[in-house]
C-alpha positions as CSV (number, residue, x, y, z in Angstrom):
1,X,2.4,12.4,-20.2
2,X,-0.7,10.6,-21.1
3,X,-0.7,7.0,-19.2
4,X,-3.2,4.7,-20.5
5,X,-3.5,3.2,-16.8
6,X,-4.3,6.4,-15.5
7,X,-7.6,6.6,-17.7
8,X,-11.2,5.4,-17.1
9,X,-12.8,3.9,-19.8
10,X,-14.6,7.3,-20.5
11,X,-11.7,9.2,-20.5
12,X,-9.9,7.0,-23.0
13,X,-13.2,7.1,-25.1
14,X,-12.7,11.0,-25.3
15,X,-9.1,10.8,-26.1
16,X,-9.6,8.3,-28.8
17,X,-12.3,10.1,-30.7
18,X,-10.0,13.4,-30.3
19,X,-7.5,11.5,-32.3
20,X,-10.1,10.8,-35.0
21,X,-10.9,6.8,-33.9
22,X,-14.0,5.2,-32.9
23,X,-15.3,5.4,-29.5
24,X,-15.9,1.6,-29.2
25,X,-12.3,0.8,-29.6
26,X,-12.0,1.6,-25.8
27,X,-13.9,-1.4,-25.0
28,X,-11.3,-3.4,-27.0
29,X,-8.5,-1.9,-25.5
30,X,-9.8,-2.4,-21.9
31,X,-10.5,-5.8,-22.6
32,X,-6.9,-6.6,-23.9
33,X,-5.5,-4.7,-20.7
34,X,-7.8,-5.9,-17.8
35,X,-9.0,-9.2,-19.2
36,X,-6.3,-10.6,-21.0
37,X,-3.4,-8.9,-19.6
38,X,-2.0,-7.6,-23.0
39,X,0.0,-4.4,-22.8
40,X,1.6,-4.0,-26.0
41,X,-0.4,-2.1,-29.1
42,X,1.2,-4.4,-31.4
43,X,-0.5,-7.6,-29.9
44,X,-4.0,-5.8,-29.9
45,X,-5.0,-7.0,-33.2
46,X,-8.5,-6.2,-33.4
47,X,-7.4,-2.6,-33.5
48,X,-6.9,-1.5,-37.5
49,X,-3.3,-1.5,-37.8
50,X,-3.1,2.5,-38.5
51,X,-4.8,3.1,-35.2
52,X,-2.1,1.0,-33.4
53,X,0.6,2.8,-35.2
54,X,-0.9,6.4,-33.7
55,X,-1.5,5.0,-30.4
56,X,2.2,4.1,-30.1
57,X,3.1,7.6,-30.8
58,X,0.3,9.6,-28.9
59,X,-0.4,7.0,-26.0
60,X,2.6,4.9,-25.4
61,X,2.3,2.0,-22.9
62,X,4.6,2.4,-19.8
63,X,4.4,-1.0,-18.5
64,X,6.9,-1.5,-16.0
65,X,10.1,-3.5,-16.4
66,X,10.9,-6.2,-13.6
67,X,14.2,-5.5,-12.3
68,X,14.2,-8.0,-9.7
69,X,12.0,-10.8,-8.6
70,X,12.1,-12.6,-5.1
71,X,10.1,-15.7,-4.2
72,X,9.7,-16.8,-0.4
73,X,10.7,-20.7,0.0
74,X,7.4,-21.3,1.3
75,X,5.9,-20.1,-2.1
76,X,3.5,-17.7,-0.2
77,X,5.3,-14.2,-0.9
78,X,6.6,-12.6,-4.1
79,X,8.1,-9.3,-4.2
80,X,8.9,-7.5,-7.4
81,X,11.1,-4.2,-7.9
82,X,9.7,-2.5,-10.6
83,X,11.4,0.4,-13.0
84,X,9.1,3.1,-14.0
85,X,9.0,4.8,-17.3
86,X,11.3,7.7,-15.6
87,X,13.8,5.2,-14.5
88,X,12.7,5.4,-10.9
89,X,11.9,2.2,-9.0
90,X,9.4,1.0,-6.8
91,X,8.4,-2.2,-4.5
92,X,5.5,-4.3,-4.7
93,X,4.5,-7.4,-2.6
94,X,2.1,-10.4,-3.3
95,X,1.1,-12.4,-0.3
96,X,-0.9,-15.4,-0.8
97,X,-3.1,-16.0,2.2
98,X,-6.0,-18.8,3.0
99,X,-8.8,-16.2,1.8
100,X,-7.1,-15.2,-1.2
101,X,-3.9,-13.2,-2.6
102,X,-3.3,-9.6,-1.5
103,X,-1.0,-7.1,-2.9
104,X,0.8,-4.7,-1.1
105,X,1.1,-1.3,-3.2
106,X,3.5,1.5,-3.1
107,X,2.2,5.2,-3.3
108,X,5.5,7.0,-3.7
109,X,9.3,6.7,-4.6
110,X,10.8,7.0,-1.4
111,X,9.2,8.4,1.9
112,X,9.3,11.7,3.5
113,X,7.9,10.4,7.1
114,X,11.0,8.7,7.9
115,X,10.2,6.4,10.7
116,X,13.2,5.1,12.5
117,X,12.2,1.3,11.9
118,X,11.5,1.6,8.2
119,X,13.9,1.5,5.3
120,X,11.6,3.4,3.0
121,X,13.0,6.9,3.6
122,X,16.4,5.9,4.0
123,X,17.4,7.4,0.4
124,X,14.8,10.4,1.0
125,X,11.6,11.3,-1.0
126,X,11.7,11.5,-4.7
127,X,8.2,11.9,-6.0
128,X,4.4,10.7,-5.6
129,X,3.2,7.9,-8.0
130,X,0.6,8.5,-10.3
131,X,-2.7,6.5,-10.1
132,X,-1.7,4.6,-13.1
133,X,1.8,3.8,-11.6
134,X,-0.1,2.1,-8.8
135,X,-2.4,0.4,-11.1
136,X,0.7,-1.0,-12.9
137,X,1.9,-2.7,-9.7
138,X,-1.3,-4.8,-9.7
139,X,-1.0,-5.6,-13.5
140,X,2.5,-6.7,-13.3
141,X,1.5,-9.3,-10.8
142,X,-1.5,-10.4,-12.8
143,X,0.7,-10.8,-16.1
144,X,3.6,-12.4,-14.4
145,X,2.6,-14.2,-11.2
146,X,-1.1,-14.9,-10.9
147,X,-4.2,-13.0,-12.1
148,X,-6.2,-13.9,-8.9
149,X,-6.6,-10.9,-6.9
150,X,-8.7,-10.6,-3.4
151,X,-7.6,-7.6,-2.0
152,X,-5.0,-4.9,-1.8
153,X,-3.0,-2.9,1.2
154,X,-1.8,0.3,0.4
155,X,1.1,0.1,2.8
156,X,4.2,-0.2,0.5
157,X,6.6,2.5,0.5
158,X,5.4,6.0,0.9
159,X,2.7,7.7,2.9
160,X,-0.6,7.4,1.0
161,X,-2.2,10.4,2.3
162,X,0.6,12.6,1.3
163,X,-0.5,11.5,-2.2
164,X,-4.2,12.0,-1.6
165,X,-5.6,12.7,-4.8
166,X,-3.8,10.0,-6.5
167,X,-4.3,7.4,-4.2
168,X,-8.0,8.1,-4.2
169,X,-8.1,7.8,-8.1
170,X,-6.3,4.7,-8.0
171,X,-8.6,3.2,-5.5
172,X,-11.9,4.5,-7.5
173,X,-10.1,3.2,-10.9
174,X,-9.5,-0.5,-9.8
175,X,-13.0,-0.4,-8.1
176,X,-14.5,0.4,-11.7
177,X,-16.5,-2.7,-13.0
178,X,-14.4,-1.8,-16.5
179,X,-11.2,-2.6,-14.7
180,X,-10.5,-4.8,-11.8
181,X,-14.0,-4.4,-10.3
182,X,-12.3,-4.7,-6.7
183,X,-14.8,-4.1,-3.6
184,X,-14.1,-1.1,-1.6
185,X,-14.1,-3.5,1.6
186,X,-11.3,-5.3,0.0
187,X,-9.0,-2.2,0.1
188,X,-6.8,-1.0,3.3
189,X,-5.0,2.0,3.5
190,X,-2.3,2.6,5.8
191,X,-1.1,6.1,7.3
192,X,1.2,7.3,9.5
193,X,-1.5,9.8,11.0
194,X,-2.1,12.6,8.6
195,X,-4.8,14.0,10.7
196,X,-6.5,16.3,8.0
197,X,-6.1,14.0,5.5
198,X,-8.0,10.9,7.7
199,X,-11.0,13.7,7.7
200,X,-11.1,13.8,4.2
201,X,-11.1,10.3,3.6
202,X,-14.0,9.6,6.0
203,X,-15.8,12.0,3.4
204,X,-15.2,10.2,0.4
205,X,-18.1,7.4,0.7
206,X,-15.7,4.3,0.0
207,X,-15.8,1.7,2.8
208,X,-12.3,1.0,2.8
209,X,-10.3,-0.1,5.9
210,X,-8.1,2.6,7.5
211,X,-5.2,1.3,9.2
212,X,-3.4,3.8,11.5
213,X,0.6,3.4,12.3
214,X,0.3,3.9,16.2
215,X,3.5,2.1,17.4
216,X,3.6,3.7,20.7
217,X,1.4,4.3,23.5
218,X,2.3,8.1,24.2
219,X,3.6,10.8,22.5
220,X,6.9,11.0,24.0
221,X,7.9,7.3,22.8
222,X,6.3,7.8,19.4
223,X,8.1,10.8,18.6
224,X,11.4,9.1,19.3
225,X,10.8,6.6,16.4
226,X,7.9,8.7,14.1
227,X,9.1,12.2,13.4
228,X,5.6,12.9,11.9
229,X,4.4,12.7,15.7
230,X,5.8,16.2,16.4
231,X,3.2,17.3,13.9
232,X,0.2,15.3,14.6
233,X,0.0,14.4,18.4
234,X,-1.5,11.1,19.6
235,X,-4.9,12.4,20.6
236,X,-5.4,14.1,17.4
237,X,-4.8,10.8,15.5
238,X,-7.0,8.8,17.9
239,X,-9.5,11.7,17.6
240,X,-9.4,11.5,13.8
241,X,-9.4,7.6,13.7
242,X,-12.9,7.6,16.1
243,X,-14.3,10.4,13.5
244,X,-13.6,8.2,10.6
245,X,-15.6,5.1,12.4
246,X,-18.3,7.2,13.3
247,X,-18.6,8.4,9.6
248,X,-18.0,5.4,7.7
249,X,-18.8,2.5,10.4
250,X,-15.6,0.8,9.5
251,X,-13.5,-0.5,12.3
252,X,-10.1,1.1,12.5
253,X,-7.0,-1.1,12.7
254,X,-3.9,0.2,14.7
255,X,-0.8,-1.0,13.9
256,X,1.8,-1.4,16.7
257,X,5.5,-2.3,15.9
258,X,7.2,-4.4,18.4
259,X,10.5,-3.5,19.4
260,X,12.8,-5.2,22.1
261,X,13.1,-3.2,24.9
262,X,11.4,-0.1,23.5
263,X,7.5,-0.5,22.5
264,X,7.3,-4.2,23.7
265,X,7.4,-3.6,27.4
266,X,5.2,-4.3,30.5
267,X,4.8,-0.7,30.9
268,X,3.8,-0.2,27.1
269,X,1.3,-3.0,27.2
270,X,-0.6,-1.3,30.3
271,X,-0.5,2.1,28.7
272,X,-1.8,1.0,25.5
273,X,-4.5,-1.0,27.3
274,X,-5.7,2.2,29.1
275,X,-5.4,4.1,25.8
276,X,-7.4,1.4,23.7
277,X,-9.4,-0.7,26.0
278,X,-13.2,-1.4,25.3
279,X,-13.0,0.4,22.0
280,X,-14.4,-1.0,18.6
281,X,-11.0,-1.4,16.9
282,X,-8.3,-3.8,16.3
283,X,-4.4,-3.8,17.3
284,X,-2.2,-5.5,14.7
285,X,1.1,-6.1,16.5
286,X,4.1,-6.0,14.1
287,X,7.3,-7.5,15.2
288,X,10.0,-5.6,13.9
289,X,12.4,-6.6,11.3
290,X,16.0,-6.3,12.8
291,X,17.4,-2.7,12.0
292,X,21.2,-3.0,13.0
293,X,21.8,0.4,11.5
294,X,19.8,2.2,14.0
295,X,20.0,-0.6,17.1
296,X,16.2,-1.6,16.8
297,X,15.8,-5.5,17.2
298,X,12.9,-8.1,17.7
299,X,11.9,-9.2,21.0
300,X,11.8,-12.9,21.5
301,X,8.7,-15.0,21.0
302,X,7.8,-15.2,25.0
303,X,7.9,-11.6,25.3
304,X,5.7,-10.8,22.4
305,X,3.2,-13.3,23.3
306,X,3.0,-11.9,26.9
307,X,2.4,-8.3,25.6
308,X,-0.3,-9.5,23.3
309,X,-1.8,-11.9,25.9
310,X,-2.0,-8.7,28.3
311,X,-3.9,-6.5,25.8
312,X,-6.2,-9.4,25.1
313,X,-6.9,-9.8,28.9
314,X,-7.7,-6.1,29.3
315,X,-10.0,-5.7,26.7
316,X,-8.0,-4.7,23.5
317,X,-8.8,-6.5,20.4
318,X,-5.4,-7.7,19.1
319,X,-3.5,-10.1,16.6
320,X,0.1,-10.9,16.2
321,X,0.8,-10.4,12.4
322,X,1.9,-14.0,11.0
323,X,5.3,-13.0,9.2
324,X,5.4,-13.2,5.3
325,X,8.4,-12.4,3.2
326,X,11.2,-12.1,5.9
327,X,13.5,-14.4,4.1
328,X,12.9,-11.9,0.8
329,X,13.5,-8.5,2.3
330,X,9.8,-7.8,1.8
331,X,9.7,-5.1,4.2
332,X,9.3,-1.7,2.6
333,X,12.2,-0.3,0.9
334,X,14.7,-3.1,1.4
335,X,14.9,-4.4,-2.1
336,X,15.2,-0.7,-3.8
337,X,18.1,0.4,-1.5
338,X,20.0,-2.9,-1.9
339,X,19.9,-2.2,-5.5
340,X,21.0,1.4,-5.5
341,X,24.0,0.4,-3.3
342,X,25.1,-2.0,-6.3
């Protein structure tokens, strides 16, 4: 099935010529889509009526329908649940920061990684998203919320490196000057540590930021909360991250989830400082959303601050993530699961 949002302008030109249309119509179509946020052939009035009618048949525009929209009370976070052409749904979140708007993009419907603290995999893995379905998440925010976009983080539902080809194509598409012209340095990809694909990513020549879900300072604890650690041990993940930095010069971020009595302890702080101290990295400490189903809970503020302070004093660059969207179920998978229960 052809998808307009999957196409580069050159690919669209080739497609149009094959349909007997003029090559320059691709310029007009891309202007409508990426400059005017128009996603209906009927509204693209610069195109001849006969061309519009043909395009409805041969290249239908599958713009996602908004199933649900949640706005945080502070106005800084908006979450959309979008329905795709095949009826599947996917979540995406807009976060408004001082430096600009950032959109969290999903790369799969469901997830196969099944981390204990994440709702994304609760109903299993369904399928990969196409590059165009990822582009459409950004376009939905541009049309319905705000046209202003500073950066993207591929941290939504799914493991991006298990949908490698489509994710790479997505980033190249939105980097193109004919589409959103978003700089690679304004893109972050988060992975649970798919080691072979981390090496492949380093070869791409795209200076994006790599964020690695570390979440524990040793293999035993990591395996308890991240089943993927059975396949990719901690040392292999760290070695791949060092390789990424050596090749790209881009500092790697390690995401570390703070779970009461489990990962946010004095022992974990000491072990993590020995593991990462003095390295040119950044640790992003993330308070967990309470998960009553599996008995994982957020530590109190004092404990979290002490954990972060210990790391800082022992040579580990670390930030404590500012929570955004907790009032609107912004964590991956929560809204989709809620809808499927209805």
